[in-house]
ZASE-621437 format. One record per residue (C-alpha): y, x, z. Coordinates in steps of 0.25 Angstrom, whole numbers, plus 5000, padded with zeros to 4 digits. Example, Ala and Ser with C-alpha at 12.3 -4.5 7.8 and 13.67 -1.06 7.14 Angstrom:
<pts>
<pt yy="4982" xx="5049" zz="5031"/>
<pt yy="4996" xx="5055" zz="5029"/>
</pts>
This chain:
<pts>
<pt yy="4945" xx="4909" zz="5026"/>
<pt yy="4952" xx="4898" zz="5029"/>
<pt yy="4961" xx="4893" zz="5041"/>
<pt yy="4965" xx="4879" zz="5046"/>
<pt yy="4980" xx="4879" zz="5042"/>
<pt yy="4983" xx="4869" zz="5053"/>
<pt yy="4979" xx="4880" zz="5063"/>
<pt yy="4984" xx="4892" zz="5058"/>
<pt yy="4999" xx="4896" zz="5055"/>
<pt yy="5004" xx="4910" zz="5049"/>
<pt yy="5014" xx="4909" zz="5061"/>
<pt yy="5003" xx="4908" zz="5072"/>
<pt yy="5007" xx="4914" zz="5085"/>
<pt yy="4992" xx="4915" zz="5090"/>
<pt yy="4988" xx="4928" zz="5095"/>
<pt yy="4974" xx="4934" zz="5095"/>
<pt yy="4963" xx="4928" zz="5105"/>
<pt yy="4960" xx="4935" zz="5117"/>
<pt yy="4949" xx="4944" zz="5121"/>
<pt yy="4946" xx="4940" zz="5133"/>
<pt yy="4933" xx="4943" zz="5141"/>
<pt yy="4926" xx="4935" zz="5151"/>
<pt yy="4919" xx="4921" zz="5154"/>
<pt yy="4932" xx="4914" zz="5151"/>
<pt yy="4935" xx="4922" zz="5137"/>
<pt yy="4940" xx="4913" zz="5127"/>
<pt yy="4949" xx="4915" zz="5115"/>
<pt yy="4964" xx="4914" zz="5118"/>
<pt yy="4971" xx="4911" zz="5104"/>
<pt yy="4982" xx="4903" zz="5109"/>
<pt yy="4993" xx="4898" zz="5099"/>
<pt yy="5005" xx="4905" zz="5106"/>
<pt yy="5017" xx="4899" zz="5098"/>
<pt yy="5026" xx="4893" zz="5103"/>
<pt yy="5022" xx="4902" zz="5115"/>
<pt yy="5033" xx="4912" zz="5119"/>
<pt yy="5034" xx="4923" zz="5129"/>
<pt yy="5047" xx="4920" zz="5135"/>
<pt yy="5056" xx="4920" zz="5123"/>
<pt yy="5047" xx="4926" zz="5113"/>
<pt yy="5038" xx="4919" zz="5103"/>
<pt yy="5024" xx="4925" zz="5100"/>
<pt yy="5029" xx="4932" zz="5088"/>
<pt yy="5041" xx="4939" zz="5095"/>
<pt yy="5030" xx="4944" zz="5105"/>
<pt yy="5023" xx="4950" zz="5095"/>
<pt yy="5035" xx="4957" zz="5089"/>
<pt yy="5038" xx="4963" zz="5103"/>
<pt yy="5023" xx="4967" zz="5104"/>
<pt yy="5025" xx="4974" zz="5092"/>
<pt yy="5038" xx="4980" zz="5095"/>
<pt yy="5034" xx="4987" zz="5109"/>
<pt yy="5021" xx="4991" zz="5104"/>
<pt yy="5017" xx="5006" zz="5104"/>
<pt yy="5013" xx="5006" zz="5088"/>
<pt yy="5028" xx="5002" zz="5085"/>
<pt yy="5033" xx="5013" zz="5093"/>
<pt yy="5025" xx="5023" zz="5085"/>
<pt yy="5030" xx="5019" zz="5072"/>
<pt yy="5043" xx="5027" zz="5077"/>
<pt yy="5035" xx="5039" zz="5074"/>
<pt yy="5028" xx="5034" zz="5060"/>
<pt yy="5033" xx="5038" zz="5047"/>
<pt yy="5042" xx="5028" zz="5038"/>
<pt yy="5045" xx="5038" zz="5028"/>
<pt yy="5049" xx="5051" zz="5034"/>
<pt yy="5038" xx="5056" zz="5043"/>
<pt yy="5042" xx="5062" zz="5056"/>
<pt yy="5057" xx="5063" zz="5052"/>
<pt yy="5068" xx="5069" zz="5061"/>
<pt yy="5078" xx="5060" zz="5056"/>
<pt yy="5079" xx="5049" zz="5067"/>
<pt yy="5085" xx="5040" zz="5057"/>
<pt yy="5074" xx="5040" zz="5048"/>
<pt yy="5065" xx="5028" zz="5050"/>
<pt yy="5051" xx="5028" zz="5055"/>
<pt yy="5040" xx="5018" zz="5054"/>
<pt yy="5047" xx="5011" zz="5067"/>
<pt yy="5061" xx="5009" zz="5062"/>
<pt yy="5054" xx="5004" zz="5048"/>
<pt yy="5046" xx="4993" zz="5055"/>
<pt yy="5058" xx="4989" zz="5063"/>
<pt yy="5066" xx="4988" zz="5051"/>
<pt yy="5054" xx="4980" zz="5043"/>
<pt yy="5054" xx="4971" zz="5055"/>
<pt yy="5070" xx="4968" zz="5054"/>
<pt yy="5069" xx="4966" zz="5040"/>
<pt yy="5057" xx="4956" zz="5042"/>
<pt yy="5064" xx="4947" zz="5051"/>
<pt yy="5076" xx="4947" zz="5042"/>
<pt yy="5069" xx="4943" zz="5029"/>
<pt yy="5060" xx="4934" zz="5038"/>
<pt yy="5073" xx="4926" zz="5042"/>
<pt yy="5078" xx="4925" zz="5028"/>
<pt yy="5066" xx="4919" zz="5022"/>
<pt yy="5064" xx="4910" zz="5034"/>
<pt yy="5076" xx="4903" zz="5031"/>
<pt yy="5073" xx="4904" zz="5016"/>
<pt yy="5059" xx="4898" zz="5016"/>
<pt yy="5060" xx="4892" zz="5029"/>
<pt yy="5049" xx="4880" zz="5025"/>
<pt yy="5039" xx="4890" zz="5024"/>
<pt yy="5040" xx="4895" zz="5039"/>
<pt yy="5035" xx="4882" zz="5045"/>
<pt yy="5023" xx="4879" zz="5055"/>
<pt yy="5012" xx="4869" zz="5051"/>
<pt yy="5020" xx="4858" zz="5057"/>
<pt yy="5033" xx="4860" zz="5050"/>
<pt yy="5040" xx="4867" zz="5060"/>
<pt yy="5048" xx="4880" zz="5057"/>
<pt yy="5042" xx="4893" zz="5061"/>
<pt yy="5053" xx="4900" zz="5070"/>
<pt yy="5060" xx="4911" zz="5065"/>
<pt yy="5064" xx="4919" zz="5077"/>
<pt yy="5051" xx="4917" zz="5084"/>
<pt yy="5041" xx="4919" zz="5072"/>
<pt yy="5046" xx="4924" zz="5060"/>
<pt yy="5055" xx="4934" zz="5064"/>
<pt yy="5046" xx="4940" zz="5076"/>
<pt yy="5034" xx="4939" zz="5065"/>
<pt yy="5042" xx="4948" zz="5055"/>
<pt yy="5047" xx="4958" zz="5066"/>
<pt yy="5034" xx="4960" zz="5070"/>
<pt yy="5027" xx="4962" zz="5056"/>
<pt yy="5039" xx="4973" zz="5053"/>
<pt yy="5038" xx="4979" zz="5066"/>
<pt yy="5022" xx="4981" zz="5064"/>
<pt yy="5020" xx="4983" zz="5050"/>
<pt yy="5018" xx="4997" zz="5050"/>
<pt yy="5011" xx="5000" zz="5064"/>
<pt yy="4998" xx="5004" zz="5059"/>
<pt yy="5004" xx="5015" zz="5049"/>
<pt yy="4998" xx="5029" zz="5052"/>
<pt yy="5007" xx="5040" zz="5053"/>
<pt yy="5015" xx="5045" zz="5042"/>
<pt yy="5014" xx="5031" zz="5036"/>
<pt yy="5007" xx="5028" zz="5021"/>
<pt yy="5005" xx="5043" zz="5020"/>
<pt yy="4996" xx="5042" zz="5035"/>
<pt yy="4989" xx="5029" zz="5029"/>
<pt yy="4985" xx="5038" zz="5017"/>
<pt yy="4980" xx="5050" zz="5025"/>
<pt yy="4972" xx="5041" zz="5033"/>
<pt yy="4966" xx="5034" zz="5021"/>
<pt yy="4963" xx="5047" zz="5014"/>
<pt yy="4956" xx="5052" zz="5027"/>
<pt yy="4946" xx="5041" zz="5025"/>
<pt yy="4944" xx="5043" zz="5010"/>
<pt yy="4940" xx="5058" zz="5011"/>
<pt yy="4930" xx="5054" zz="5021"/>
<pt yy="4924" xx="5041" zz="5014"/>
<pt yy="4911" xx="5047" zz="5011"/>
<pt yy="4906" xx="5046" zz="5024"/>
<pt yy="4917" xx="5042" zz="5035"/>
<pt yy="4912" xx="5027" zz="5034"/>
<pt yy="4897" xx="5029" zz="5033"/>
<pt yy="4894" xx="5042" zz="5041"/>
<pt yy="4896" xx="5049" zz="5053"/>
<pt yy="4903" xx="5060" zz="5048"/>
<pt yy="4905" xx="5068" zz="5035"/>
<pt yy="4892" xx="5064" zz="5027"/>
<pt yy="4889" xx="5078" zz="5023"/>
<pt yy="4888" xx="5083" zz="5037"/>
<pt yy="4875" xx="5085" zz="5044"/>
<pt yy="4880" xx="5076" zz="5056"/>
<pt yy="4883" xx="5065" zz="5047"/>
<pt yy="4877" xx="5051" zz="5049"/>
<pt yy="4877" xx="5037" zz="5042"/>
<pt yy="4884" xx="5028" zz="5050"/>
<pt yy="4876" xx="5015" zz="5054"/>
<pt yy="4889" xx="5007" zz="5054"/>
<pt yy="4897" xx="5011" zz="5042"/>
<pt yy="4911" xx="5006" zz="5038"/>
<pt yy="4911" xx="4997" zz="5027"/>
<pt yy="4917" xx="4999" zz="5013"/>
<pt yy="4926" xx="4988" zz="5016"/>
<pt yy="4931" xx="4995" zz="5028"/>
<pt yy="4933" xx="5010" zz="5023"/>
<pt yy="4945" xx="5006" zz="5015"/>
<pt yy="4952" xx="5003" zz="5028"/>
<pt yy="4952" xx="5018" zz="5030"/>
<pt yy="4954" xx="5024" zz="5017"/>
<pt yy="4965" xx="5014" zz="5013"/>
<pt yy="4971" xx="5014" zz="5028"/>
<pt yy="4984" xx="5007" zz="5029"/>
<pt yy="4994" xx="5005" zz="5041"/>
<pt yy="4994" xx="4988" zz="5039"/>
<pt yy="4980" xx="4985" zz="5044"/>
<pt yy="4981" xx="4996" zz="5054"/>
<pt yy="4995" xx="4989" zz="5060"/>
<pt yy="4986" xx="4977" zz="5061"/>
<pt yy="4976" xx="4985" zz="5069"/>
<pt yy="4985" xx="4991" zz="5077"/>
<pt yy="4993" xx="4979" zz="5083"/>
<pt yy="4980" xx="4970" zz="5085"/>
<pt yy="4970" xx="4979" zz="5089"/>
<pt yy="4974" xx="4993" zz="5094"/>
<pt yy="4985" xx="4989" zz="5103"/>
<pt yy="4980" xx="4987" zz="5117"/>
<pt yy="4978" xx="4974" zz="5123"/>
<pt yy="4969" xx="4967" zz="5133"/>
<pt yy="4964" xx="4958" zz="5123"/>
<pt yy="4963" xx="4969" zz="5111"/>
<pt yy="4973" xx="4960" zz="5103"/>
<pt yy="4982" xx="4972" zz="5101"/>
<pt yy="4998" xx="4967" zz="5102"/>
<pt yy="4992" xx="4954" zz="5101"/>
<pt yy="5001" xx="4948" zz="5089"/>
<pt yy="5001" xx="4934" zz="5085"/>
<pt yy="4994" xx="4930" zz="5072"/>
<pt yy="5006" xx="4929" zz="5063"/>
<pt yy="5011" xx="4941" zz="5068"/>
<pt yy="4999" xx="4950" zz="5063"/>
<pt yy="4999" xx="4941" zz="5051"/>
<pt yy="5013" xx="4945" zz="5047"/>
<pt yy="5010" xx="4959" zz="5050"/>
<pt yy="4997" xx="4958" zz="5039"/>
<pt yy="5004" xx="4965" zz="5028"/>
<pt yy="4991" xx="4965" zz="5020"/>
<pt yy="4982" xx="4953" zz="5023"/>
<pt yy="4969" xx="4958" zz="5017"/>
<pt yy="4957" xx="4967" zz="5022"/>
<pt yy="4954" xx="4980" zz="5016"/>
<pt yy="4943" xx="4973" zz="5009"/>
<pt yy="4952" xx="4963" zz="5002"/>
<pt yy="4963" xx="4971" zz="4997"/>
<pt yy="4968" xx="4969" zz="4983"/>
<pt yy="4979" xx="4971" zz="4973"/>
<pt yy="4993" xx="4974" zz="4978"/>
<pt yy="5003" xx="4967" zz="4988"/>
<pt yy="4998" xx="4962" zz="5001"/>
<pt yy="4983" xx="4964" zz="4998"/>
<pt yy="4983" xx="4977" zz="4993"/>
<pt yy="4980" xx="4983" zz="5007"/>
<pt yy="4970" xx="4979" zz="5018"/>
<pt yy="4978" xx="4973" zz="5029"/>
<pt yy="4968" xx="4974" zz="5042"/>
<pt yy="4957" xx="4982" zz="5044"/>
<pt yy="4942" xx="4977" zz="5047"/>
<pt yy="4945" xx="4980" zz="5062"/>
<pt yy="4956" xx="4970" zz="5061"/>
<pt yy="4950" xx="4958" zz="5053"/>
<pt yy="4947" xx="4950" zz="5065"/>
<pt yy="4961" xx="4949" zz="5069"/>
<pt yy="4965" xx="4946" zz="5055"/>
<pt yy="4956" xx="4935" zz="5054"/>
<pt yy="4961" xx="4931" zz="5068"/>
<pt yy="4976" xx="4930" zz="5062"/>
<pt yy="4971" xx="4924" zz="5050"/>
<pt yy="4965" xx="4913" zz="5058"/>
<pt yy="4978" xx="4910" zz="5065"/>
<pt yy="4987" xx="4911" zz="5054"/>
<pt yy="4979" xx="4906" zz="5042"/>
<pt yy="4981" xx="4918" zz="5033"/>
<pt yy="4970" xx="4922" zz="5025"/>
<pt yy="4966" xx="4936" zz="5019"/>
<pt yy="4976" xx="4940" zz="5009"/>
<pt yy="4987" xx="4931" zz="5014"/>
<pt yy="5000" xx="4937" zz="5021"/>
<pt yy="5007" xx="4930" zz="5031"/>
<pt yy="5021" xx="4926" zz="5025"/>
<pt yy="5029" xx="4935" zz="5034"/>
<pt yy="5022" xx="4947" zz="5030"/>
<pt yy="5029" xx="4947" zz="5016"/>
<pt yy="5042" xx="4949" zz="5023"/>
<pt yy="5037" xx="4961" zz="5032"/>
<pt yy="5031" xx="4967" zz="5019"/>
<pt yy="5045" xx="4965" zz="5012"/>
<pt yy="5052" xx="4971" zz="5024"/>
<pt yy="5043" xx="4984" zz="5023"/>
<pt yy="5047" xx="4985" zz="5008"/>
<pt yy="5062" xx="4984" zz="5013"/>
<pt yy="5060" xx="4994" zz="5023"/>
<pt yy="5053" xx="5004" zz="5015"/>
<pt yy="5062" xx="5003" zz="5003"/>
<pt yy="5076" xx="5002" zz="5010"/>
<pt yy="5075" xx="5009" zz="5022"/>
<pt yy="5067" xx="5021" zz="5017"/>
<pt yy="5078" xx="5025" zz="5008"/>
<pt yy="5087" xx="5023" zz="5019"/>
<pt yy="5080" xx="5033" zz="5026"/>
<pt yy="5081" xx="5043" zz="5014"/>
<pt yy="5096" xx="5039" zz="5014"/>
<pt yy="5097" xx="5043" zz="5029"/>
<pt yy="5089" xx="5057" zz="5028"/>
<pt yy="5100" xx="5060" zz="5016"/>
<pt yy="5090" xx="5061" zz="5005"/>
<pt yy="5098" xx="5052" zz="4997"/>
<pt yy="5111" xx="5045" zz="4997"/>
<pt yy="5115" xx="5031" zz="4997"/>
<pt yy="5120" xx="5032" zz="4982"/>
<pt yy="5106" xx="5038" zz="4978"/>
<pt yy="5099" xx="5025" zz="4982"/>
<pt yy="5111" xx="5017" zz="4974"/>
<pt yy="5108" xx="5026" zz="4961"/>
<pt yy="5093" xx="5023" zz="4962"/>
<pt yy="5095" xx="5009" zz="4964"/>
<pt yy="5105" xx="5007" zz="4953"/>
<pt yy="5093" xx="5012" zz="4943"/>
<pt yy="5086" xx="4998" zz="4945"/>
<pt yy="5094" xx="4987" zz="4939"/>
<pt yy="5088" xx="4978" zz="4947"/>
<pt yy="5095" xx="4983" zz="4961"/>
<pt yy="5109" xx="4980" zz="4953"/>
<pt yy="5113" xx="4970" zz="4965"/>
<pt yy="5110" xx="4979" zz="4976"/>
<pt yy="5116" xx="4992" zz="4969"/>
<pt yy="5129" xx="4984" zz="4968"/>
<pt yy="5129" xx="4980" zz="4982"/>
<pt yy="5127" xx="4994" zz="4986"/>
<pt yy="5137" xx="5000" zz="4977"/>
<pt yy="5147" xx="4991" zz="4982"/>
<pt yy="5144" xx="4995" zz="4999"/>
<pt yy="5145" xx="5010" zz="4994"/>
<pt yy="5158" xx="5009" zz="4986"/>
<pt yy="5163" xx="5003" zz="4999"/>
<pt yy="5157" xx="5014" zz="5007"/>
<pt yy="5163" xx="5025" zz="4998"/>
<pt yy="5177" xx="5019" zz="4998"/>
<pt yy="5177" xx="5019" zz="5014"/>
<pt yy="5169" xx="5029" zz="5019"/>
<pt yy="5172" xx="5045" zz="5015"/>
<pt yy="5163" xx="5051" zz="5024"/>
<pt yy="5151" xx="5055" zz="5016"/>
<pt yy="5141" xx="5053" zz="5027"/>
<pt yy="5146" xx="5040" zz="5033"/>
<pt yy="5148" xx="5035" zz="5018"/>
<pt yy="5133" xx="5038" zz="5016"/>
<pt yy="5128" xx="5032" zz="5028"/>
<pt yy="5135" xx="5019" zz="5026"/>
<pt yy="5130" xx="5019" zz="5012"/>
<pt yy="5116" xx="5020" zz="5018"/>
<pt yy="5117" xx="5008" zz="5027"/>
<pt yy="5124" xx="4999" zz="5016"/>
<pt yy="5112" xx="5003" zz="5006"/>
<pt yy="5102" xx="5000" zz="5017"/>
<pt yy="5108" xx="4987" zz="5022"/>
<pt yy="5110" xx="4982" zz="5006"/>
<pt yy="5095" xx="4986" zz="5003"/>
<pt yy="5090" xx="4980" zz="5014"/>
<pt yy="5098" xx="4967" zz="5012"/>
<pt yy="5094" xx="4965" zz="4997"/>
<pt yy="5079" xx="4968" zz="5000"/>
<pt yy="5078" xx="4957" zz="5012"/>
<pt yy="5086" xx="4947" zz="5004"/>
<pt yy="5075" xx="4951" zz="4992"/>
<pt yy="5063" xx="4950" zz="5001"/>
<pt yy="5068" xx="4936" zz="5008"/>
<pt yy="5070" xx="4930" zz="4993"/>
<pt yy="5057" xx="4934" zz="4989"/>
<pt yy="5050" xx="4929" zz="5001"/>
<pt yy="5058" xx="4916" zz="5000"/>
<pt yy="5055" xx="4914" zz="4986"/>
<pt yy="5040" xx="4917" zz="4988"/>
<pt yy="5039" xx="4910" zz="5000"/>
<pt yy="5029" xx="4899" zz="4994"/>
<pt yy="5019" xx="4909" zz="4990"/>
<pt yy="5022" xx="4918" zz="5003"/>
<pt yy="5017" xx="4907" zz="5012"/>
<pt yy="5006" xx="4901" zz="5003"/>
<pt yy="5001" xx="4916" zz="5003"/>
<pt yy="5001" xx="4918" zz="4987"/>
<pt yy="5013" xx="4928" zz="4987"/>
<pt yy="5009" xx="4942" zz="4983"/>
<pt yy="5021" xx="4949" zz="4979"/>
<pt yy="5028" xx="4957" zz="4990"/>
<pt yy="5043" xx="4953" zz="4993"/>
<pt yy="5049" xx="4965" zz="4990"/>
<pt yy="5041" xx="4968" zz="4976"/>
<pt yy="5051" xx="4961" zz="4967"/>
<pt yy="5063" xx="4970" zz="4975"/>
<pt yy="5068" xx="4981" zz="4964"/>
<pt yy="5077" xx="4986" zz="4975"/>
<pt yy="5064" xx="4988" zz="4985"/>
<pt yy="5058" xx="4996" zz="4973"/>
<pt yy="5069" xx="5004" zz="4970"/>
<pt yy="5071" xx="5008" zz="4985"/>
<pt yy="5056" xx="5011" zz="4986"/>
<pt yy="5058" xx="5021" zz="4975"/>
<pt yy="5069" xx="5028" zz="4981"/>
<pt yy="5061" xx="5030" zz="4995"/>
<pt yy="5049" xx="5033" zz="4987"/>
<pt yy="5057" xx="5045" zz="4980"/>
<pt yy="5065" xx="5050" zz="4991"/>
<pt yy="5057" xx="5047" zz="5004"/>
<pt yy="5043" xx="5045" zz="5001"/>
<pt yy="5042" xx="5058" zz="4991"/>
<pt yy="5051" xx="5067" zz="5000"/>
<pt yy="5045" xx="5079" zz="5003"/>
<pt yy="5047" xx="5079" zz="5017"/>
<pt yy="5040" xx="5065" zz="5017"/>
<pt yy="5027" xx="5071" zz="5010"/>
<pt yy="5027" xx="5082" zz="5018"/>
<pt yy="5026" xx="5075" zz="5030"/>
<pt yy="5017" xx="5065" zz="5025"/>
<pt yy="5007" xx="5076" zz="5020"/>
<pt yy="5008" xx="5082" zz="5034"/>
<pt yy="5004" xx="5068" zz="5040"/>
<pt yy="4992" xx="5066" zz="5030"/>
<pt yy="4987" xx="5080" zz="5036"/>
<pt yy="4989" xx="5075" zz="5050"/>
<pt yy="4982" xx="5062" zz="5048"/>
<pt yy="4971" xx="5069" zz="5041"/>
<pt yy="4969" xx="5079" zz="5052"/>
<pt yy="4969" xx="5068" zz="5063"/>
<pt yy="4960" xx="5058" zz="5057"/>
<pt yy="4951" xx="5070" zz="5055"/>
<pt yy="4952" xx="5074" zz="5070"/>
<pt yy="4951" xx="5060" zz="5076"/>
<pt yy="4940" xx="5056" zz="5067"/>
<pt yy="4932" xx="5068" zz="5073"/>
<pt yy="4936" xx="5064" zz="5087"/>
<pt yy="4931" xx="5050" zz="5085"/>
<pt yy="4917" xx="5053" zz="5079"/>
<pt yy="4913" xx="5066" zz="5085"/>
<pt yy="4908" xx="5060" zz="5097"/>
<pt yy="4894" xx="5060" zz="5105"/>
<pt yy="4890" xx="5046" zz="5103"/>
<pt yy="4892" xx="5040" zz="5089"/>
<pt yy="4891" xx="5025" zz="5094"/>
<pt yy="4902" xx="5027" zz="5105"/>
<pt yy="4915" xx="5031" zz="5100"/>
<pt yy="4919" xx="5034" zz="5114"/>
<pt yy="4909" xx="5044" zz="5116"/>
<pt yy="4912" xx="5060" zz="5119"/>
<pt yy="4918" xx="5068" zz="5108"/>
<pt yy="4910" xx="5080" zz="5103"/>
<pt yy="4921" xx="5090" zz="5102"/>
<pt yy="4934" xx="5095" zz="5111"/>
<pt yy="4942" xx="5091" zz="5098"/>
<pt yy="4938" xx="5078" zz="5097"/>
<pt yy="4938" xx="5075" zz="5112"/>
<pt yy="4953" xx="5078" zz="5110"/>
<pt yy="4955" xx="5070" zz="5098"/>
<pt yy="4948" xx="5058" zz="5103"/>
<pt yy="4956" xx="5059" zz="5115"/>
<pt yy="4967" xx="5055" zz="5107"/>
<pt yy="4963" xx="5041" zz="5102"/>
<pt yy="4970" xx="5030" zz="5107"/>
<pt yy="4961" xx="5023" zz="5117"/>
<pt yy="4965" xx="5010" zz="5113"/>
<pt yy="4961" xx="5014" zz="5097"/>
<pt yy="4948" xx="5019" zz="5103"/>
<pt yy="4945" xx="5006" zz="5112"/>
<pt yy="4946" xx="4998" zz="5099"/>
<pt yy="4937" xx="5006" zz="5091"/>
<pt yy="4926" xx="5007" zz="5102"/>
<pt yy="4927" xx="4993" zz="5108"/>
<pt yy="4917" xx="4985" zz="5104"/>
<pt yy="4926" xx="4973" zz="5106"/>
<pt yy="4936" xx="4978" zz="5096"/>
<pt yy="4928" xx="4983" zz="5085"/>
<pt yy="4924" xx="4970" zz="5077"/>
<pt yy="4912" xx="4974" zz="5074"/>
<pt yy="4916" xx="4987" zz="5065"/>
<pt yy="4908" xx="5000" zz="5062"/>
<pt yy="4910" xx="5011" zz="5072"/>
<pt yy="4913" xx="5020" zz="5061"/>
<pt yy="4925" xx="5009" zz="5056"/>
<pt yy="4929" xx="5009" zz="5071"/>
<pt yy="4929" xx="5024" zz="5071"/>
<pt yy="4938" xx="5025" zz="5058"/>
<pt yy="4947" xx="5015" zz="5064"/>
<pt yy="4949" xx="5022" zz="5077"/>
<pt yy="4953" xx="5033" zz="5069"/>
<pt yy="4964" xx="5027" zz="5060"/>
<pt yy="4969" xx="5019" zz="5072"/>
<pt yy="4972" xx="5032" zz="5080"/>
<pt yy="4978" xx="5041" zz="5067"/>
<pt yy="4986" xx="5028" zz="5062"/>
<pt yy="4992" xx="5026" zz="5074"/>
<pt yy="4998" xx="5039" zz="5075"/>
<pt yy="5013" xx="5044" zz="5074"/>
<pt yy="5018" xx="5053" zz="5064"/>
<pt yy="5021" xx="5063" zz="5074"/>
<pt yy="5009" xx="5061" zz="5083"/>
<pt yy="5000" xx="5062" zz="5071"/>
<pt yy="5006" xx="5076" zz="5067"/>
<pt yy="5006" xx="5081" zz="5082"/>
<pt yy="4991" xx="5077" zz="5084"/>
<pt yy="4987" xx="5083" zz="5071"/>
<pt yy="4993" xx="5096" zz="5075"/>
<pt yy="4987" xx="5095" zz="5088"/>
<pt yy="4973" xx="5091" zz="5083"/>
<pt yy="4973" xx="5102" zz="5072"/>
<pt yy="4975" xx="5113" zz="5083"/>
<pt yy="4962" xx="5109" zz="5090"/>
<pt yy="4949" xx="5116" zz="5085"/>
<pt yy="4936" xx="5110" zz="5083"/>
<pt yy="4926" xx="5113" zz="5094"/>
<pt yy="4913" xx="5106" zz="5098"/>
<pt yy="4909" xx="5101" zz="5111"/>
<pt yy="4896" xx="5104" zz="5116"/>
</pts>
């Protein structure tokens, strides 16, 4: 696929065509820049739309590392996402001035830092985890495993193949599409959530601009085109959103496999947040001390400069602060500030040094891959947080809940009177109740012919299932599973 570069821009502020019915229906695909809503640019509007959306609020009850932790100081996906957004804005400002020649329009004028670059990065940072299911990466694995365990029949038969009632589907799920479910990932679910599932009169979700959507597309390939490592290792969008990706590429000029330049910054900030702030949570919980972190960092000679800086600050604290609790808290604050400062400088320098490759779409290495400090901090987090018994126990409980919920909702979706009518009467009292819990908006997009993009009924059923379960918060998923498991299976007559 090729595009006319004179008519596309990676900074495109265009919004999707309106879905208007009637005699005067026409494609309303108007270039919005330099249009303003009173005082806000298009990209500032995009950030605000995300900020006030329900999916962002739900992040407050989604796992970062510690599922449903009682300590209010421990991060959730919401605080993590705000921190990623803030870091992205900071790095974006540094690289804008360090590689300014690249931040320009086709006419040679510079792209606005305040009205374009910063809000694009704020939006991508705030929205990057919206599609994550309950219990984070373990939730993704639980969803994928549910499909893998049923792969022998769920894509090709009405029910388990050995059942006497099972029939072969007329419209099967293609082999290429099956990996979308068995390798379920929060990144393409994010794109689906903000472009499809959010309510809008014209069926355009939050109605974000082409550049905002492109910046948030971390993996810029379909599941079918995944390969290797890095930015191509995962599918970045589902078949259900392919037409949307085609549209944003027609406006930005980006092609399959090409990341928006700002996406490299968002990815780096996610790595920084994971490495520094997950360790910060471990420190806040009192599981290790600031001096333990210093000892660990000393073990790698590549960290010498940052270790020296930390030691100077720690010595200052020890000379002036006698109270042990206050001493520890101040050390944690210094540690966090120094580590973030080091990694932000590293990411900014890497972007500027590789700007030519980033902007001609030949770059392949993540900005933080060359940071020994980032690697060291991730090892600390892995040892002290991700492998902690309390985390593993909560993840195991969450995985069991997700598996049970998917089974319950699948029964409610499929156990209906008319197989070709998704909204027809359910055949058991339990399934009636469970089906009533499904979001009407999710049902609308699964059933409405104008929203289905020619996808098979079984594909839409499976997508409805993942939409419902992935949209739950941690505590809601646990409460609902405890509720559903107490309801017996009793058939209607």
